[in-house]
C-alpha positions in Angstrom: 0.0 0.0 0.0 1.4 3.4 -0.9 1.6 6.3 1.5 -1.1 8.2 -0.4 -3.5 5.3 0.0 -2.6 4.6 3.6 -3.0 8.2 4.7 -6.8 8.3 4.8 -6.8 5.0 6.7 -4.4 6.3 9.2 -6.3 9.6 9.6 -9.6 7.7 10.0 -8.0 5.4 12.5 -6.6 8.3 14.6 -10.0 10.0 14.6 -11.7 6.8 15.6 -9.2 6.3 18.5 -9.6 10.0 19.6 -13.4 9.5 19.5 -13.2 6.4 21.7 -10.9 8.2 24.1 -13.2 11.2 24.2 -16.2 9.0 24.8 -14.4 7.2 27.6 -13.4 10.4 29.2 -16.9 11.8 29.0 -18.3 8.5 30.5 -16.0 8.9 33.5 -17.0 12.5 34.1 -20.8 12.1 33.4 -22.8 11.9 36.6 -24.6 8.6 37.3 -28.3 8.6 36.3 -30.7 7.7 39.1 -32.5 4.5 38.0 -35.8 5.9 39.4 -35.7 9.1 37.5 -37.8 9.3 34.3 -36.0 8.5 31.1 -36.5 9.2 27.4 -34.8 7.1 24.6 -31.1 7.7 24.3 -31.0 9.7 27.6 -32.6 12.7 25.9 -34.3 15.4 28.0 -36.8 16.1 25.2 -38.0 14.6 22.0 -40.4 15.5 19.2 -41.6 13.0 16.5 -43.9 13.4 13.6 -46.5 10.7 13.0 -48.4 11.7 9.8 -50.3 14.9 10.7 -49.7 14.5 14.4 -46.7 15.2 16.6 -45.5 13.4 19.7 -43.6 15.6 22.2 -42.0 14.5 25.4 -39.8 16.3 27.9 -38.5 15.9 31.3 -39.0 18.8 33.7 -38.4 18.7 37.4 -38.0 14.9 37.3 -41.4 14.5 35.7 -41.9 13.1 32.2 -44.6 15.0 30.2 -45.6 13.4 26.9 -48.5 14.4 24.6 -49.7 14.0 21.0 -50.9 17.1 19.2 -52.1 18.5 15.9 -52.2 22.2 14.8 -53.7 24.0 11.8 -52.6 27.4 10.6 -54.2 30.0 8.3 -52.0 29.9 5.2 -52.6 33.5 4.3 -51.3 35.0 7.6 -49.8 32.1 9.5 -52.2 32.5 12.5 -53.0 29.3 14.3 -56.6 28.3 13.7 -56.8 25.4 16.1 -54.8 23.0 18.1 -55.5 19.8 19.9 -53.2 18.3 22.6 -53.9 15.0 24.3 -52.1 13.0 27.0 -52.4 9.3 27.7 -50.5 6.6 29.7 -52.4 3.6 28.4 -53.8 4.4 24.9 -57.2 3.4 26.4 -58.3 6.9 27.4 -57.0 10.4 26.9 -57.5 13.9 28.3 -56.5 17.1 26.7 -57.5 20.5 25.3 -58.8 22.0 22.1 -57.6 25.5 21.4 -60.1 27.2 19.0 -60.1 30.7 17.6 -62.0 33.7 19.0 -65.3 34.5 17.5 -67.2 31.4 18.5 -70.4 31.4 20.5 -69.0 30.2 23.8 -72.3 29.5 25.4 -73.2 26.9 22.7 -69.9 25.0 23.1 -68.7 22.7 20.3 -69.7 19.3 19.0 -67.4 16.6 17.6 -67.8 14.2 14.7 -65.5 11.4 13.6 -65.9 11.3 9.8 -69.7 11.7 9.7 -70.6 10.0 13.0 -71.6 12.6 15.6 -70.3 12.1 19.2 -72.9 12.6 21.9 -73.1 15.8 23.8 -71.6 19.2 23.5 -68.3 20.2 25.0 -68.1 23.5 26.9 -65.4 26.2 26.7 -63.4 26.6 30.0 -61.7 29.9 29.3 -60.2 32.1 26.6 -56.5 33.0 26.6 -54.2 34.7 24.1 -53.8 31.4 22.2 -57.6 31.1 21.8 -60.6 29.6 23.6 -60.0 26.3 25.4 -62.3 23.3 25.4 -61.3 20.4 27.7 -61.7 17.0 26.1 -61.6 13.4 27.3 -61.9 10.3 25.1 -62.6 6.8 26.4 -61.5 3.5 24.8 -64.5 3.3 22.5 -64.0 6.9 21.1 -60.3 6.3 20.7 -61.0 3.2 18.6 -63.3 5.3 16.4 -60.6 8.0 16.1 -57.9 5.4 15.2 -60.2 4.0 12.5 -61.4 7.4 11.2 -60.0 9.8 8.6 -61.1 13.1 10.1 -62.2 14.7 13.4 -64.7 17.5 12.8 -65.2 20.2 15.4 -68.5 22.0 15.0 -69.1 25.4 16.5 -71.2 28.5 15.9 -70.0 31.9 14.9 -70.9 34.4 17.6 -71.6 37.3 15.2 -73.8 35.5 12.6 -75.0 32.4 14.4 -73.9 30.4 11.4 -72.3 26.9 11.9 -68.5 26.7 11.6 -66.7 23.4 11.1 -63.0 22.7 11.6 -61.7 19.5 10.1 -58.7 17.8 11.6 -56.8 15.0 9.8 -56.5 11.7 11.8 -53.6 10.5 9.6 -50.9 9.3 12.0 -53.2 9.6 15.1 -53.1 5.8 15.9 -49.3 5.6 15.8 -48.9 8.9 17.7 -51.3 7.7 20.4 -49.5 4.4 20.8 -46.1 6.1 20.9 -47.2 8.6 23.5 -48.6 5.8 25.7 -45.3 3.9 25.3 -43.2 6.9 26.2 -45.5 7.9 29.1 -45.6 4.4 30.6 -42.0 4.3 31.9 
């Protein structure tokens, strides 16, 4: 082997050895992780994954693991958020969360939900309005989650406060099933 051909091999070998030495030195100086503290894959303190049109977010704050799945929609003309839904689960058998909807809805009438064209029973009431929009607490049981996993869209039906006309927001359920399962898996530890 000529020196020219051997040089890249020597350089790569030296870099590899330095990498191992650096990793060994870091391992010696890194504090031990308490086995009872919450963990994320790879020892990360936060992670974000995309599952179709849904996002899974996890973070560790004050020794507590917080994981959720969410979906957001934005007005393409001005970039303003139209709606957001965030759910938390530990078992994938039930969830709790919040819908954030835009201002201008008749708050006293609440909102209704449909999975594809199947209307869910009852209306959901608004809890408050913040700078991010008006909040609607939600909770889904195992039966509703099965319908969401099998469905294609979640429709949120409200009423415009100024005109009294119905308003419908359509949320894609693409990736919902895998995002729900991943959130439950990450939350279970």
